[in-house]
C-alpha positions as CSV (number, residue, x, y, z in Angstrom):
1,X,122.4,-53.7,-6.2
2,X,119.0,-54.2,-4.8
3,X,119.5,-51.8,-1.9
4,X,120.8,-49.2,-4.3
5,X,117.9,-49.7,-6.6
6,X,115.5,-49.3,-3.7
7,X,117.0,-45.9,-2.9
8,X,117.4,-44.7,-6.5
9,X,113.9,-45.3,-7.8
10,X,112.1,-43.1,-5.2
11,X,114.7,-40.3,-5.8
12,X,114.1,-40.4,-9.6
13,X,110.3,-40.3,-8.9
14,X,110.8,-37.2,-6.7
15,X,112.8,-35.4,-9.3
16,X,110.2,-36.1,-11.9
17,X,107.5,-34.7,-9.6
18,X,109.6,-31.6,-8.9
19,X,110.1,-31.1,-12.6
20,X,106.3,-31.2,-13.1
21,X,105.7,-28.8,-10.3
22,X,108.2,-26.3,-11.7
23,X,106.4,-26.2,-15.0
24,X,103.1,-25.5,-13.3
25,X,104.7,-22.7,-11.2
26,X,106.2,-21.1,-14.3
27,X,102.8,-21.0,-16.1
28,X,100.9,-19.7,-13.1
29,X,103.3,-16.8,-12.4
30,X,103.7,-15.7,-16.0
31,X,104.1,-11.8,-15.7
32,X,101.1,-9.8,-16.8
33,X,101.6,-6.3,-18.2
34,X,100.1,-3.4,-16.3
35,X,97.9,-0.9,-18.3
36,X,98.0,2.7,-17.4
37,X,95.5,5.6,-17.6
38,X,94.0,6.6,-21.0
39,X,91.3,9.1,-22.0
40,X,90.1,10.6,-25.3
41,X,88.2,13.7,-26.4
42,X,88.1,16.6,-28.8
43,X,89.7,20.1,-28.7
44,X,87.9,22.3,-26.1
45,X,85.9,19.3,-24.8
46,X,86.3,17.3,-21.6
47,X,88.6,14.3,-22.0
48,X,86.7,11.2,-21.1
49,X,87.1,7.4,-20.5
50,X,83.6,6.8,-21.8
51,X,83.1,5.8,-25.4
52,X,81.2,8.6,-27.2
53,X,80.8,11.6,-24.8
54,X,82.8,14.1,-26.8
55,X,82.1,12.9,-30.3
56,X,79.4,13.8,-32.8
57,X,77.1,11.2,-34.2
58,X,77.8,12.2,-37.8
59,X,80.9,13.1,-39.7
60,X,81.4,14.0,-43.4
61,X,83.5,12.1,-46.0
62,X,87.0,13.5,-45.9
63,X,86.5,15.3,-42.6
64,X,89.5,15.2,-40.2
65,X,88.6,14.6,-36.6
66,X,91.3,16.0,-34.3
67,X,91.1,13.4,-31.5
68,X,92.9,14.3,-28.3
69,X,94.5,11.4,-26.4
70,X,95.3,12.0,-22.7
71,X,97.6,9.8,-20.6
72,X,100.1,9.8,-17.8
73,X,103.6,10.0,-19.2
74,X,104.9,8.3,-16.0
75,X,103.1,5.1,-17.2
76,X,105.6,5.0,-20.0
77,X,103.2,4.3,-22.9
78,X,104.7,3.5,-26.2
79,X,102.2,3.9,-29.1
80,X,98.7,4.8,-30.0
81,X,97.0,2.9,-32.7
82,X,93.8,3.7,-34.6
83,X,91.5,1.0,-36.0
84,X,88.2,1.4,-37.9
85,X,85.5,-1.1,-38.6
86,X,82.2,-1.3,-40.4
87,X,79.9,-4.2,-41.0
88,X,81.8,-5.1,-44.2
89,X,85.5,-4.2,-43.5
90,X,88.0,-3.2,-40.9
91,X,91.6,-2.0,-40.9
92,X,94.2,-0.3,-38.8
93,X,94.4,3.3,-40.2
94,X,97.2,4.8,-38.0
95,X,99.9,4.1,-35.5
96,X,101.6,7.0,-33.6
97,X,104.5,7.1,-31.3
98,X,104.1,8.8,-27.9
99,X,104.9,12.5,-28.3
100,X,102.4,14.7,-26.5
101,X,102.6,17.8,-24.3
102,X,101.6,18.3,-20.7
103,X,98.1,19.8,-20.4
104,X,98.0,21.8,-17.2
105,X,94.2,22.0,-16.9
106,X,93.8,18.2,-17.1
107,X,97.1,17.3,-15.4
108,X,97.8,14.9,-18.2
109,X,100.0,14.6,-21.3
110,X,97.8,15.4,-24.3
111,X,98.5,14.3,-27.9
112,X,96.5,14.9,-31.1
113,X,95.7,11.7,-33.0
114,X,94.4,12.6,-36.4
115,X,91.6,10.5,-38.0
116,X,90.1,11.2,-41.4
117,X,86.7,9.9,-42.4
118,X,87.1,7.7,-45.5
119,X,85.7,9.1,-48.7
120,X,84.9,5.6,-50.0
121,X,82.2,4.8,-47.5
122,X,78.7,5.5,-48.6
123,X,76.7,8.2,-46.8
124,X,74.9,6.5,-43.9
125,X,77.6,3.9,-43.2
126,X,78.1,3.3,-39.5
127,X,81.7,3.2,-38.4
128,X,83.4,2.2,-35.2
129,X,86.8,3.7,-34.3
130,X,89.1,2.1,-31.7
131,X,92.0,3.9,-30.1
132,X,94.5,1.7,-28.3
133,X,97.3,2.9,-26.0
134,X,100.0,0.3,-25.6
135,X,102.3,0.1,-22.5
136,X,105.7,-1.7,-22.0
137,X,105.2,-5.5,-21.7
138,X,102.1,-5.5,-24.0
139,X,99.5,-4.0,-21.7
140,X,96.8,-1.9,-23.5
141,X,93.9,0.5,-22.9
142,X,91.1,0.8,-25.4
143,X,88.8,3.8,-26.0
144,X,86.1,3.8,-28.7
145,X,83.6,5.9,-30.5
146,X,81.1,5.3,-33.3
147,X,79.6,7.6,-36.0
148,X,77.7,7.7,-39.2
149,X,79.0,9.1,-42.5
150,X,76.8,12.0,-43.4
151,X,76.9,14.8,-46.0
152,X,78.5,18.1,-45.2
153,X,76.0,20.9,-45.1
154,X,74.7,22.5,-48.3
155,X,73.5,26.1,-48.9
156,X,71.4,27.3,-51.8
157,X,69.4,30.5,-52.6
158,X,65.6,30.3,-52.7
159,X,63.2,32.0,-55.1
160,X,63.4,34.9,-55.2
161,X,66.9,35.0,-53.8
162,X,66.6,38.6,-52.6
163,X,63.8,40.8,-51.3
164,X,64.5,44.5,-51.0
165,X,62.9,45.6,-47.8
166,X,62.5,49.2,-48.7
167,X,60.3,48.3,-51.6
168,X,62.7,49.8,-54.2
169,X,64.4,48.0,-57.1
170,X,67.7,46.2,-56.9
171,X,69.4,49.1,-58.6
172,X,68.1,51.6,-56.0
173,X,69.7,50.2,-52.9
174,X,71.7,52.5,-50.7
175,X,74.0,52.1,-47.7
176,X,72.1,51.0,-44.6
177,X,69.3,49.3,-46.6
178,X,68.1,45.9,-45.6
179,X,67.9,43.0,-48.0
180,X,66.2,39.7,-47.2
181,X,68.0,36.7,-48.7
182,X,66.2,33.4,-49.0
183,X,68.5,30.5,-48.0
184,X,67.9,26.8,-48.0
185,X,70.1,24.7,-45.7
186,X,70.5,21.0,-46.5
187,X,68.0,20.8,-49.4
188,X,66.1,17.5,-49.2
189,X,68.0,16.4,-46.1
190,X,67.2,14.1,-43.3
191,X,68.8,14.0,-39.8
192,X,68.7,10.3,-39.0
193,X,68.7,7.0,-40.8
194,X,69.4,3.4,-39.7
195,X,70.5,2.4,-43.2
196,X,72.7,4.0,-45.8
197,X,70.8,7.1,-47.2
198,X,72.2,9.5,-49.7
199,X,70.3,12.5,-48.1
200,X,71.6,12.1,-44.6
201,X,73.2,15.4,-43.5
202,X,75.3,16.6,-40.7
203,X,73.9,18.8,-38.0
204,X,74.6,22.5,-38.6
205,X,76.1,24.1,-35.5
206,X,75.6,27.7,-36.7
207,X,74.8,29.7,-39.8
208,X,76.8,32.9,-39.8
209,X,76.2,35.8,-42.3
210,X,78.5,38.5,-43.4
211,X,78.5,41.7,-45.5
212,X,81.5,43.0,-47.4
213,X,82.4,46.1,-49.5
214,X,82.8,44.9,-53.1
215,X,83.7,41.3,-53.8
216,X,87.0,41.1,-51.9
217,X,86.7,43.4,-48.9
218,X,87.0,42.1,-45.3
219,X,84.0,40.1,-44.0
220,X,81.8,42.1,-41.7
221,X,79.9,39.7,-39.4
222,X,76.2,40.8,-39.2
223,X,74.7,37.9,-37.3
224,X,74.4,34.2,-36.5
225,X,71.7,31.6,-36.2
226,X,72.7,28.9,-33.7
227,X,71.9,25.2,-34.5
228,X,69.5,25.9,-37.4
229,X,69.1,22.2,-38.3
230,X,69.9,18.7,-37.1
231,X,70.3,17.7,-40.7
232,X,66.8,18.2,-42.2
233,X,66.1,20.8,-44.8
234,X,65.5,24.3,-43.4
235,X,64.5,27.4,-45.3
236,X,65.3,30.7,-43.8
237,X,65.0,34.3,-45.0
238,X,67.8,36.5,-43.4
239,X,68.0,40.3,-43.5
240,X,71.4,41.8,-44.2
241,X,72.3,45.4,-44.1
242,X,74.3,47.2,-46.9
243,X,77.6,48.2,-45.3
244,X,78.9,51.7,-45.1
245,X,81.4,52.6,-47.8
246,X,79.8,50.3,-50.4
247,X,78.7,53.1,-52.7
248,X,82.3,54.3,-53.2
249,X,83.8,50.8,-52.8
250,X,82.2,49.2,-55.8
251,X,79.0,47.9,-54.3
252,X,78.3,45.2,-51.7
253,X,78.2,41.4,-51.5
254,X,77.1,39.0,-48.8
255,X,78.4,35.7,-47.6
256,X,76.6,32.9,-45.7
257,X,78.6,30.1,-44.0
258,X,77.2,27.0,-42.4
259,X,79.5,25.4,-39.8
260,X,79.2,21.7,-39.0
261,X,82.0,21.0,-36.5
262,X,85.1,20.6,-38.6
263,X,83.6,21.3,-42.0
264,X,82.0,24.4,-43.3
265,X,80.1,25.5,-46.5
266,X,79.8,29.0,-47.8
267,X,77.5,30.7,-50.3
268,X,78.1,34.2,-51.7
269,X,76.0,36.7,-53.6
270,X,76.9,38.6,-56.7
271,X,78.1,42.1,-56.1
272,X,75.1,44.5,-55.7
273,X,75.5,48.0,-57.1
274,X,75.0,50.6,-54.3
275,X,73.8,54.1,-55.0
276,X,72.7,57.2,-53.2
277,X,69.3,57.1,-51.6
278,X,66.3,57.9,-53.8
279,X,65.0,61.4,-53.0
280,X,61.3,62.2,-52.3
281,X,61.4,65.1,-54.7
282,X,57.7,65.9,-55.0
283,X,56.0,68.0,-52.2
284,X,52.3,68.6,-52.0
285,X,49.9,70.0,-49.5
286,X,46.4,69.0,-48.5
287,X,43.7,69.6,-45.9
288,X,40.7,67.9,-44.3
289,X,37.7,69.8,-42.7
290,X,34.7,68.9,-40.7
291,X,31.9,71.0,-39.1
292,X,28.9,73.1,-39.8
293,X,28.6,74.5,-43.3
294,X,31.6,72.3,-44.6
295,X,30.9,70.1,-47.6
296,X,31.2,66.4,-47.0
297,X,33.6,66.4,-49.9
298,X,36.2,67.9,-47.6
299,X,36.3,64.8,-45.3
300,X,38.7,62.7,-47.4
301,X,41.9,63.1,-49.3
302,X,43.5,61.2,-52.2
303,X,47.4,61.2,-51.9
304,X,47.8,60.1,-55.5
305,X,45.9,63.0,-57.1
306,X,46.7,65.5,-54.4
307,X,43.0,66.5,-54.1
308,X,40.1,66.0,-51.7
309,X,38.2,62.9,-52.7
310,X,34.4,63.4,-53.2
311,X,32.3,61.7,-50.5
312,X,30.3,59.8,-53.2
313,X,33.5,58.0,-54.5
314,X,34.6,54.6,-53.5
315,X,36.7,54.2,-50.3
316,X,39.6,52.7,-52.3
317,X,40.8,56.2,-53.2
318,X,40.4,57.7,-49.7
319,X,43.9,57.6,-48.3
320,X,43.0,60.0,-45.4
321,X,39.6,60.8,-43.9
322,X,38.1,62.4,-40.9
323,X,36.9,59.6,-38.5
324,X,35.6,61.8,-35.7
325,X,36.5,64.3,-33.0
326,X,38.6,64.1,-29.8
327,X,37.2,65.3,-26.5
328,X,39.0,68.6,-27.2
329,X,37.4,68.9,-30.6
330,X,40.4,68.0,-32.7
331,X,40.0,65.9,-35.8
332,X,40.8,62.2,-35.6
333,X,42.0,60.7,-38.8
334,X,42.3,57.3,-40.4
335,X,42.1,55.6,-43.8
336,X,39.4,53.5,-45.4
337,X,41.6,51.7,-47.9
338,X,44.9,49.8,-47.6
339,X,47.2,52.8,-47.2
340,X,49.1,52.5,-43.9
341,X,50.8,55.0,-41.6
342,X,53.6,54.8,-39.0
343,X,54.2,57.7,-36.7
344,X,57.9,58.4,-36.3
345,X,59.3,58.8,-32.8
346,X,61.4,61.8,-31.8
347,X,64.6,59.7,-32.1
348,X,63.6,58.3,-35.5
349,X,62.7,61.8,-36.8
350,X,66.1,63.1,-35.6
351,X,67.8,60.3,-37.6
352,X,65.6,60.7,-40.6
353,X,64.8,64.4,-40.9
354,X,61.5,65.2,-42.7
355,X,63.2,67.5,-45.2
356,X,66.0,65.2,-46.3
357,X,64.8,61.6,-45.7
358,X,64.9,59.4,-48.8
359,X,62.5,56.8,-50.0
360,X,65.1,54.2,-48.8
361,X,64.9,55.5,-45.2
362,X,61.1,55.6,-45.2
363,X,60.8,52.1,-46.7
364,X,63.1,50.8,-44.0
365,X,61.1,52.4,-41.3
366,X,57.9,50.9,-42.6
367,X,59.5,47.5,-42.8
368,X,61.0,47.6,-39.3
369,X,57.8,48.9,-37.6
370,X,54.1,48.2,-37.6
371,X,52.1,50.6,-39.7
372,X,48.4,51.2,-39.0
373,X,45.2,52.4,-40.7
374,X,44.6,54.8,-37.8
375,X,46.5,58.0,-37.3
376,X,44.8,58.9,-34.1
377,X,44.6,62.5,-33.2
378,X,47.5,64.2,-35.0
379,X,49.5,67.1,-33.5
380,X,51.4,69.9,-35.2
381,X,54.8,68.6,-36.2
382,X,53.9,64.9,-36.2
383,X,55.5,63.0,-39.1
384,X,54.2,59.8,-40.6
385,X,55.8,57.3,-42.9
386,X,53.2,56.2,-45.5
387,X,52.9,53.0,-47.5
388,X,50.5,53.7,-50.3
389,X,47.6,51.3,-50.8
390,X,49.6,48.1,-50.4
391,X,52.0,49.0,-53.1
392,X,55.8,49.6,-52.8
393,X,55.4,53.4,-53.1
394,X,56.3,55.3,-49.9
395,X,55.8,58.8,-48.7
396,X,56.5,61.0,-45.8
397,X,53.6,63.2,-44.3
398,X,53.9,66.1,-41.8
399,X,51.1,67.9,-40.0
400,X,51.4,71.7,-40.5
401,X,48.4,73.2,-38.7
402,X,45.3,72.2,-36.7
403,X,42.0,73.9,-35.8
404,X,39.7,72.3,-33.3
405,X,36.0,72.0,-33.9
406,X,34.3,73.7,-30.9
407,X,30.6,74.5,-30.5
408,X,29.9,73.0,-33.9
409,X,32.5,75.2,-35.6
410,X,34.7,74.0,-38.4
411,X,37.7,71.8,-37.5
412,X,40.6,71.6,-39.9
413,X,43.9,69.8,-40.4
414,X,46.5,71.0,-42.9
415,X,49.5,68.8,-43.9
416,X,52.1,68.3,-46.6
417,X,53.7,65.2,-47.9
418,X,56.8,64.2,-49.9
419,X,56.6,61.5,-52.5
420,X,58.6,60.2,-55.5
């Protein structure tokens, strides 16, 4: 028995050693799952493996972020999970089976993964979102972005809400007239905060403004202001034009829409009655004179009374006056009060004929151009839009005849003007 025992004992020891080695080999060569390719982004943005390239820093409560996940279908991914976390809580908020479509431009399979900002988080809360792509055998790829909860944009009218650029009343607006609307974006808002703040607002990508006939007609886009605010309060006054067809279509209304990525806020005006233009139905004539033997009372004219203004009177009533002579002896004319003149160009006169132009047209010309106290050296046929003494009243003046002052002779200018 002793010889057998001498052989058996080393054999058993060797088997034990082999058994121990087998366990170590099994642990060391445990298969590890292989993770495939994974990128994330937003519609119309470049898909990226970086964490926040495509995502905004602020999103509004209830806003749905249409995340695009990109992967290689040949990697055989199985699911995409979405996890969110704040300083106080965390939870998985979605798990989606693979089911994308091939995106030719990126040479990847792309799949929309919806994520909605919780409405229970206070404004200003910082949120981390993890998207995990799982592969067969348990391998994963993680992509992440962070954001702050912020208010959707707000719009409100200022005071006064509307300014009628032609100087006429609200009930006298006609097609083509300009109305300036005072708009406040994100009233009381701030753009950044490191702690929860109830007045933290989203950036506004654009403010678009529209006109429409009546209250329900199609929106007619009139303009856009790009990136008007990063969240802070911004007050703007925006001119909108009364659309064609509004007089017969029940008036006009206007709509302002602030777009902040995937949310938008709109503000509409009440319907504005639209009428025919206000006629300049009163026509008067006048003249100025200068030279030997002419009374100084002929040097100035009062557009309100329709008479020459005596030289001894205050300048406040002298809407037109002779200021001198040109090198050719023609009268130069200006005003010594706050009445202002704008000389129409040939194109403007063709579009706004002297005989038929309305107060609406004249008011619009004065608003869109820069009037002056100096008429220069008028020529026959020249037409001037007139804003009377800093008031809202407008007129249209046309030069009828001229006579140069030569060798000390009398120079004259004769004109007519149309008023309300």
